[in-house]
MARSE-715595 format. One line per 10 residues: number of its first residue (from 0); their letters; for each residue x, y, z of C-alpha. Coordinates in nm, 4 decimals. Layout:
NUM) a) X:Y:Z  ...
//
This chain:
0) mtpekahhft) 1.1643:1.5170:-1.5816  0.9281:1.2274:-1.6348  0.7318:1.1424:-1.3183  0.9342:0.8244:-1.2635  1.2702:1.0015:-1.2983  1.1498:1.2848:-1.0755  1.0469:1.0318:-0.8126  1.3852:0.8596:-0.8044  1.5785:1.1884:-0.8118  1.3759:1.3416:-0.5292
10) vktfsiissi) 1.3834:1.0376:-0.3038  1.7561:0.9765:-0.3573  1.8374:1.3420:-0.2879  1.6215:1.3437:0.0238  1.7855:1.0196:0.1385  2.1314:1.1775:0.1159  2.0247:1.4959:0.2943  1.8425:1.3137:0.5735  2.1439:1.0874:0.6386  2.3445:1.3887:0.7610
20) pllgnlikgi) 2.2944:1.3623:1.1402  2.2060:1.7239:1.2194  1.9907:1.7655:0.9097  1.8175:1.4338:0.9706  1.7197:1.5379:1.3217  1.6066:1.8779:1.1934  1.3876:1.7164:0.9278  1.2273:1.4901:1.1855  1.1676:1.7868:1.4138  0.9981:1.9823:1.1372
30) fayenkklqk) 0.7821:1.7144:0.9778  0.7043:1.4532:1.2442  0.4094:1.5106:1.4766  0.3860:1.3116:1.7977  0.0755:1.2808:2.0112  -0.0160:0.9827:2.2296  -0.3791:1.0239:2.1255  -0.2752:0.9059:1.7801  -0.1394:0.5697:1.8936  -0.3254:0.2717:1.7541
40) nlfdltfpnp) -0.2930:-0.0857:1.8791  -0.3699:-0.3559:1.6268  -0.2670:-0.7228:1.6433  -0.0169:-0.6555:1.9243  0.1456:-0.3863:1.7106  0.1567:-0.0300:1.8432  0.1361:0.2221:1.5611  0.2632:0.5650:1.6771  0.0044:0.7199:1.4471  -0.2441:0.5825:1.1921
50) vglaagfdkd) -0.0918:0.7394:0.8784  0.1199:0.5046:0.6692  0.3105:0.5184:0.3422  0.1383:0.2951:0.0870  0.3147:0.0257:-0.1128  0.4648:0.1229:-0.4462  0.6555:0.4254:-0.3233  0.9510:0.2196:-0.1969  0.9316:-0.1106:-0.3807  1.2722:-0.2395:-0.2722
60) gkyikpmskl) 1.3065:-0.1090:0.0827  1.5817:0.1352:-0.0144  1.4327:0.4433:0.1498  1.2673:0.3229:0.4691  1.4883:0.5240:0.7039  1.4625:0.8626:0.5298  1.0873:0.8264:0.4796  1.0408:0.7415:0.8458  1.1772:1.0867:0.9369  0.8678:1.2451:0.7796
70) gfgfieigtv) 0.6462:1.1133:1.0576  0.4760:0.8094:0.9061  0.3256:0.5726:1.1604  0.4199:0.2762:0.9431  0.5750:0.2074:0.6031  0.4721:-0.0581:0.3534  0.7362:-0.1774:0.1082  0.6876:-0.3657:-0.2189  0.5174:-0.5045:-0.4122  0.7975:-0.7608:-0.4158
80) tprpqagnpq) 0.8082:-1.0790:-0.6226  1.0183:-1.3971:-0.5830  1.2448:-1.3137:-0.8761  1.3653:-0.9712:-0.9948  1.1728:-0.8229:-1.2835  1.2046:-0.5045:-1.4850  0.8350:-0.4249:-1.5015  0.6638:-0.2704:-1.8013  0.8389:-0.0544:-2.0618  0.8850:0.3153:-1.9868
90) prmfrlskdq) 0.7178:0.5611:-1.9807  0.4868:0.3947:-1.7323  0.3891:0.6700:-1.4889  0.1919:0.9807:-1.5826  0.0725:1.2879:-1.3944  -0.2832:1.4131:-1.4305  -0.2275:1.7435:-1.2516  -0.5770:1.8793:-1.3188  -0.7167:1.5795:-1.1330  -0.4467:1.5561:-0.8626
100) alinrmgfnn) -0.3973:1.2034:-0.9907  -0.1469:0.9583:-1.1364  -0.1758:0.6775:-1.3870  0.0854:0.4052:-1.3554  0.1513:0.0731:-1.5213  0.4770:-0.0070:-1.3441  0.4201:-0.3833:-1.3481  0.5767:-0.4937:-1.0182  0.9253:-0.3716:-1.1104  1.1530:-0.4766:-0.8230
110) dgvdalvdrl) 1.4868:-0.6348:-0.7353  1.3310:-0.9566:-0.6078  1.2640:-1.0811:-0.2560  1.6213:-1.1961:-0.1838  1.7623:-0.8481:-0.2485  1.4956:-0.6992:-0.0228  1.5740:-0.9469:0.2534  1.9450:-0.8603:0.2295  1.8589:-0.4922:0.2882  1.6236:-0.5646:0.5760
120) ktfnkeglii) 1.8794:-0.7888:0.7488  2.1074:-0.4912:0.8048  1.8324:-0.2379:0.8803  1.7775:-0.1206:1.2371  1.4028:-0.0763:1.2623  1.4180:0.1125:1.5936  1.0518:0.0435:1.6596  0.9359:0.1344:1.3073  0.6491:-0.0803:1.1800  0.7170:-0.2207:0.8328
130) ggnigknkdt) 0.4722:-0.4035:0.6101  0.5651:-0.6349:0.3255  0.3474:-0.6237:0.0143  0.3872:-0.9457:-0.1846  0.2929:-1.0461:-0.5404  0.3656:-1.2941:-0.8152  0.6068:-1.2731:-1.1060  0.4524:-1.1793:-1.4394  0.5539:-1.5081:-1.6044  0.4166:-1.7261:-1.3236
140) pnenavddyk) 0.0875:-1.8819:-1.4396  -0.2102:-1.8073:-1.2175  -0.2467:-2.1753:-1.1316  0.1015:-2.1577:-0.9733  0.0607:-1.8134:-0.8183  0.0221:-1.9523:-0.4674  0.3842:-2.0725:-0.4794  0.5116:-1.7186:-0.5470  0.3172:-1.5773:-0.2543  0.4452:-1.8534:-0.0260
150) icferlhpyv) 0.8070:-1.7880:-0.1293  0.7797:-1.4172:-0.0538  0.6012:-1.4863:0.2742  0.8634:-1.7328:0.3969  1.1617:-1.5142:0.3033  1.0201:-1.1910:0.4463  0.8573:-1.3311:0.7589  1.1456:-1.2592:1.0000  1.1888:-0.9011:0.8789  0.8448:-0.7399:0.8462
160) dyfvvnvssp) 0.5654:-0.6750:1.0947  0.2696:-0.7507:0.8690  0.1964:-0.8791:0.5185  -0.0222:-0.7591:0.2340  -0.1354:-0.9977:-0.0406  -0.1569:-0.8010:-0.3636  -0.3908:-0.9651:-0.6131  -0.5447:-0.6368:-0.7258  -0.2865:-0.4500:-0.9324  -0.4183:-0.3899:-1.2854
170) ntpnlralqe) -0.0661:-0.3893:-1.4312  0.0167:-0.7613:-1.4223  -0.1857:-0.9582:-1.6806  -0.4707:-1.1610:-1.5267  -0.3585:-1.0860:-1.1704  -0.7019:-0.9567:-1.0725  -0.8519:-1.2946:-1.1638  -0.6912:-1.4163:-0.8396  -0.9585:-1.2177:-0.6518  -1.2131:-1.4833:-0.7508
180) rgplteilss) -1.3236:-1.7170:-0.4732  -1.1353:-2.0329:-0.5789  -0.7816:-1.9013:-0.6329  -0.8163:-1.6430:-0.3553  -0.9168:-1.9076:-0.1030  -0.6182:-2.1225:-0.2031  -0.3678:-1.8372:-0.1673  -0.5030:-1.7005:0.1599  -0.5525:-2.0371:0.3296  -0.1983:-2.1439:0.2312
190) lvtlnnaknt) -0.0476:-1.8285:0.3808  -0.2559:-1.8556:0.6985  -0.1382:-2.2168:0.7396  0.2264:-2.1116:0.6997  0.1732:-1.8247:0.9410  0.0114:-2.0426:1.2085  0.3093:-2.2793:1.1988  0.5473:-1.9977:1.2982  0.6509:-1.9226:1.6547  0.5523:-1.5612:1.5882
200) qrpiflkiap) 0.2556:-1.4870:1.3658  0.2322:-1.1821:1.1400  -0.0978:-1.0127:1.0559  -0.1929:-1.0734:0.6912  -0.4046:-0.8267:0.4939  -0.5616:-0.8607:0.1498  -0.5502:-0.5588:-0.0828  -0.8512:-0.5344:-0.3112  -0.9455:-0.3364:-0.6217  -1.2047:-0.0574:-0.6199
210) dltdtqieei) -1.3465:-0.1889:-0.9463  -1.5096:-0.4912:-0.7854  -1.8876:-0.4932:-0.7575  -2.0417:-0.4808:-0.4124  -2.1409:-0.8462:-0.4547  -1.7816:-0.9429:-0.5338  -1.6565:-0.7506:-0.2306  -1.9074:-0.9276:-0.0071  -1.7862:-1.2622:-0.1426  -1.4250:-1.1651:-0.0693
220) ievieetklh) -1.5220:-1.0756:0.2876  -1.6692:-1.4250:0.3211  -1.3401:-1.5763:0.1988  -1.1454:-1.3639:0.4478  -1.3704:-1.4792:0.7311  -1.3480:-1.8434:0.6209  -0.9677:-1.8385:0.5959  -0.9357:-1.6330:0.9167  -0.7266:-1.3662:0.7485  -0.6519:-1.0675:0.9689
230) giiatnttis) -0.7706:-0.7691:0.7660  -0.8215:-0.5915:0.4362  -0.6727:-0.2925:0.2540  -0.9188:-0.0885:0.0510  -0.8328:0.0028:-0.2165  -0.5769:-0.0370:-0.4921  -0.5780:0.1764:-0.8093  -0.8718:0.1825:-1.0508  -0.8981:0.1124:-1.4219  -1.1927:0.3540:-1.4440
240) reglqesser) -1.1449:0.6878:-1.6204  -1.4808:0.8392:-1.5293  -1.5154:1.2025:-1.4254  -1.1626:1.3157:-1.5122  -1.0914:1.6815:-1.5863  -0.7916:1.5892:-1.8009  -0.8721:1.5859:-2.1718  -1.0042:1.2573:-2.3020  -0.7470:1.2774:-2.5835  -0.4540:1.2837:-2.3414
250) vatignggls) -0.6034:1.0118:-2.1243  -0.6482:0.7954:-2.4335  -0.2876:0.8646:-2.5358  -0.1617:0.7499:-2.1953  -0.3410:0.4199:-2.2330  -0.3658:0.1415:-1.9769  -0.2707:0.1663:-1.6121  -0.4058:0.2099:-1.2626  -0.5457:0.5507:-1.1716  -0.4748:0.6818:-0.8219
260) gaplttrate) -0.5392:1.0089:-0.6444  -0.8375:1.2383:-0.5933  -1.0720:1.0704:-0.8479  -1.0637:0.7577:-0.6299  -1.1683:0.9320:-0.3062  -1.5397:0.8563:-0.3080  -1.5250:0.4961:-0.4312  -1.2487:0.3952:-0.1882  -1.4502:0.5361:0.1031  -1.7645:0.3573:-0.0199
270) viqliskksg) -1.5748:0.0276:-0.0267  -1.4539:0.0842:0.3304  -1.8103:0.1540:0.4447  -1.9340:-0.1615:0.2731  -1.6636:-0.3796:0.4301  -1.7246:-0.2332:0.7740  -2.0996:-0.2860:0.7466  -2.0766:-0.6358:0.6002  -1.8261:-0.7513:0.8663  -2.0116:-0.5859:1.1518
280) gklpiigvgg) -1.7133:-0.3604:1.2120  -1.5043:-0.6619:1.3161  -1.2665:-0.6746:1.0174  -0.9701:-0.4357:1.0524  -0.9409:-0.2096:0.7479  -0.6529:-0.0008:0.6185  -0.8024:0.2764:0.4073  -0.6153:0.4007:0.1024  -0.7163:0.5688:-0.2208  -0.7808:0.9332:-0.2940
290) inspqdaldk) -0.6633:1.0793:0.0365  -0.5861:1.4269:-0.0892  -0.6656:1.6258:0.2249  -0.6690:1.5653:0.6017  -1.0493:1.5508:0.5840  -1.0283:1.2663:0.3295  -0.8257:1.0659:0.5821  -1.0743:1.1400:0.8595  -1.3628:1.0379:0.6323  -1.2027:0.6982:0.5766
300) inagaslvqi) -1.1531:0.6454:0.9489  -1.5129:0.7497:1.0136  -1.6192:0.5037:0.7427  -1.4556:0.2194:0.9344  -1.0810:0.2226:0.8659  -0.8451:0.1629:1.1586  -0.5438:0.2991:0.9700  -0.4902:0.4948:0.6485  -0.2185:0.5084:0.3841  -0.1153:0.7790:0.1396
310) ytgfiyqgpt) 0.0856:0.7894:-0.1823  -0.0502:1.0116:-0.4597  -0.1811:1.2712:-0.2149  0.1638:1.2770:-0.0562  0.3174:1.3442:-0.3990  0.0885:1.6389:-0.4661  0.0595:1.7840:-0.1141  0.4225:1.7455:-0.0090  0.6034:1.6284:0.3049  0.3942:1.8334:0.5496
320) fikqinklla) 0.0889:1.6276:0.4536  0.1477:1.3589:0.7179  0.1620:1.6171:0.9952  -0.1508:1.7907:0.8651  -0.3469:1.4646:0.8739  -0.2237:1.3680:1.2190  -0.3032:1.7094:1.3646  -0.6636:1.6792:1.2458  -0.6952:1.3226:1.3752  -0.5568:1.4274:1.7149
330) lq) -0.8417:1.6759:1.7512  -1.1101:1.4076:1.7206
//
């Protein structure tokens, strides 16, 4: 199977199996690991453990319940856009097995925010923490991007526990230009204003690219502090192809897309360290990118992350990976 077909087949099959009451409880008993030492309190949210499922795995909120049985401390859904869109042409996801990595150019394929809201309305969270990762439609000009983020924020606000502003995917043309000070300030300040007007505020995080220079990252931290945003997620996928074991011919054949997995480990951790140092350890960080072993997760927490997220490492290491990470973290 292609990676994308394999993903949908596996997740759908697991969803059916885990919905059988006895099997669902058995799966939770096998894969979930509970320890009060792992609890993390952040913005009045109590995370049962610090290991989350990163955005992109469940773009439309179709598999929240089955994935929660694997022991994640929180699940981030999306990226979702105001209107449905098909994303980029297939094939658009590729395995680099030698590198324990993936290249994807999905392009924010999703059913749209209204379809996601309809699913969340009928979902019993049962204490599960859910994040909403929001983006803009491909055909929305950058000068109007703020409107797309505001639409997604308003629609999702009653149904998620925190938000993530995605301006760092490499697979929507010119999206990363929104990380520049002017447009970024406009988007973040608009969302903070909307949030402050609510009876209940949601924490808002910004997800950034690993390909930014240290100077650009420091400027983004200044914008976050100025707009009083709550935190940052470091990092998204990279457009770099340096240091890969996969043949350069195959990598060239694959073409454009964001690289995730083990090759991103070092840079993502460096970005976390920089953010933590620049903010004096005051800015909450969710660390993601290249977590391919329990030690990788611990390294990101030691670098300054409060929480971590996995995706590609979860694909390669399998469903016991969450438990393995949490067991190591519980020993610290």
